[in-house]
Structures are given as C-alpha cells and as structure tokens.
C-alpha positions as CSV (number, residue, x, y, z in Angstrom):
1,M,-7.1,-10.1,-49.7
2,V,-4.4,-8.1,-47.7
3,S,-1.2,-7.9,-49.8
4,H,2.1,-9.2,-48.3
5,K,3.3,-5.6,-48.7
6,R,0.6,-4.1,-46.4
7,L,0.5,-7.1,-43.8
8,L,4.4,-6.6,-43.5
9,T,3.9,-3.5,-42.7
10,A,1.2,-3.9,-40.4
11,V,3.1,-6.1,-38.4
12,C,6.2,-3.7,-38.3
13,L,3.8,-1.2,-37.0
14,A,2.7,-3.3,-34.3
15,T,6.0,-4.5,-33.2
16,V,7.5,-1.1,-32.9
17,V,3.9,0.3,-30.6
18,I,4.4,-3.0,-28.5
19,V,8.6,-2.3,-27.8
20,M,7.7,1.5,-27.4
21,A,5.0,0.7,-24.8
22,Q,7.4,-1.4,-22.4
23,P,8.7,0.5,-19.5
24,S,12.3,1.1,-19.3
25,I,13.8,-0.7,-16.4
26,Q,16.8,0.5,-14.4
27,E,18.4,-1.7,-11.9
28,L,20.0,0.5,-9.0
29,T,22.1,-0.2,-5.6
30,V,21.5,1.2,-2.6
31,H,24.2,0.7,0.5
32,V,23.7,1.8,4.0
33,A,26.4,2.5,6.1
34,N,27.1,2.4,9.6
35,K,29.0,5.4,10.8
36,L,27.5,5.6,14.3
37,S,29.9,5.6,17.3
38,N,30.1,2.3,18.8
39,K,26.4,1.2,18.3
40,I,24.7,-1.6,16.2
41,L,22.1,-0.1,14.0
42,I,19.2,-1.9,13.1
43,V,18.1,-1.8,9.3
44,H,14.5,-2.3,7.9
45,C,13.9,-1.5,4.3
46,R,11.0,-2.5,2.0
47,S,9.0,-1.5,-0.8
48,K,5.4,-2.6,-1.8
49,D,6.5,-5.9,-3.5
50,D,9.7,-6.3,-1.6
51,D,10.6,-6.6,2.5
52,L,14.0,-6.7,3.1
53,G,13.5,-7.9,6.8
54,A,15.1,-6.1,9.8
55,L,19.2,-6.5,9.5
56,D,22.0,-5.5,12.6
57,V,24.7,-3.7,10.9
58,E,27.8,-3.4,12.9
59,V,29.8,0.0,13.1
60,G,32.1,0.6,10.0
61,A,29.8,-2.3,8.4
62,E,27.0,-1.7,5.5
63,M,24.3,-3.4,4.0
64,S,23.0,-3.2,0.4
65,W,20.5,-4.2,-2.4
66,R,19.3,-3.9,-5.8
67,F,16.5,-3.4,-7.1
68,D,15.0,-2.4,-10.4
69,S,13.2,1.1,-10.9
70,N,10.6,1.2,-13.6
71,A,10.2,4.4,-16.0
72,M,6.6,4.9,-14.5
73,G,8.4,6.7,-11.4
74,S,6.4,4.5,-9.2
75,T,9.3,2.4,-7.2
76,L,9.4,3.7,-3.9
77,F,12.0,2.0,-1.0
78,W,11.4,3.4,2.6
79,C,13.4,2.2,5.8
80,N,13.1,2.4,9.4
81,L,16.2,2.6,11.4
82,A,16.6,1.8,15.3
83,V,19.4,2.4,17.8
84,E,19.0,1.9,21.3
85,D,15.9,4.3,22.3
86,K,16.0,6.3,18.8
87,R,13.9,5.8,15.7
88,L,14.3,7.2,12.1
89,S,12.2,6.6,9.2
90,F,12.8,8.1,5.4
91,E,12.5,7.4,1.9
92,A,15.6,5.6,0.4
93,Y,14.5,5.8,-3.0
94,G,11.2,7.5,-4.4
95,G,11.8,7.5,-8.0
96,E,10.8,10.5,-10.3
97,G,11.3,13.8,-8.7
98,M,13.7,12.5,-5.7
99,P,17.4,12.3,-6.2
100,Y,19.0,8.6,-6.2
101,Y,21.3,8.2,-3.5
102,G,23.4,5.2,-3.8
103,Y,24.9,5.6,-0.8
104,L,23.0,6.1,2.7
105,I,25.5,7.1,6.1
106,V,24.1,6.8,9.4
107,Y,25.7,9.0,11.6
108,D,24.9,10.0,15.3
109,D,22.8,13.1,14.3
110,G,20.8,11.5,11.8
111,V,21.2,9.9,8.1
112,Y,22.2,11.4,4.6
113,G,22.4,10.8,1.1
114,K,25.5,10.8,-0.7
115,N,25.6,10.4,-4.8
116,F,27.9,11.8,-7.6
117,V,26.5,15.1,-7.4
118,T,26.5,16.2,-3.9
119,N,28.4,15.1,-1.2
120,K,26.1,14.8,1.6
121,N,22.1,15.7,1.9
122,L,20.1,15.3,5.3
123,M,17.5,13.0,4.8
124,G,16.1,12.8,8.1
125,R,17.2,13.3,12.1
126,W,16.9,10.4,15.0
127,R,13.9,11.2,17.4
128,R,13.6,9.4,20.5
129,I,11.3,6.9,21.3
130,W,9.1,6.7,25.2
131,V,10.1,3.5,26.7
132,P,8.3,3.0,30.0
C-alpha cells in the first residue's frame, strides 16, 4: 500500500511536469499602415491556421490583427500586398529568430517594419507584374 505522503509527492511532481510542458503563449498585434501616395492598398495576410482575407486599406488608414505566438517558434504570418500593377510578399511575423515588428508601414518604395528598438527596417520592395 502506498503511503499518503508518497502519493501526495507523486501527484505534486506530475502537476509540475504538466505545467512546465505547456508552451508559453504570447498575444501579439500587427498593424499595417498605408502611407502610399494616393493609392488604395490591398492587404492579404495569413498563417497556416488563419486567413485574414483580402482587405482594401485607404491612404492614411491601417488594418491590424491579433494572434497568439507559441513558445515553439512555429507561428508564421505572411502577407501579400498589391497596388495597381505592383506586388510585394513578405513574412509579417516569423516567430523565433525574426524581430517582432508591431508596425508595418507601406510606402511607395516598399514595406518597412518598425518596433520599439529599431526606427525602420526595409522588409521588401515592390515588383511590377506583367499585365497583358
């Protein structure tokens, strides 16, 4: 027969192991601001699990979304931007190893990431698409 003290110790250890095994989840927000000169920006962002759909963002406006990032570093959001005959694709959030840019600012020359540490980092430049 197991003593109450041993049983209590085993239950406590099992509880600690279960709590420690749970991944740490962090809620994050990403904003995409349209700073283009007189052009509507089409933004389509998604992850493996979530598709935010294509949204029109007026000049001077922004869109944003919240998501949970896990401790395993596997959370990934990427975005496709379109304006007239130009396209731009980039990783908006890549989890571990990529800086977290809470603000993505879209200008005529490309998209820049901005966070509390850096002023602006170029994340991608526009490329023209061929339209027949």
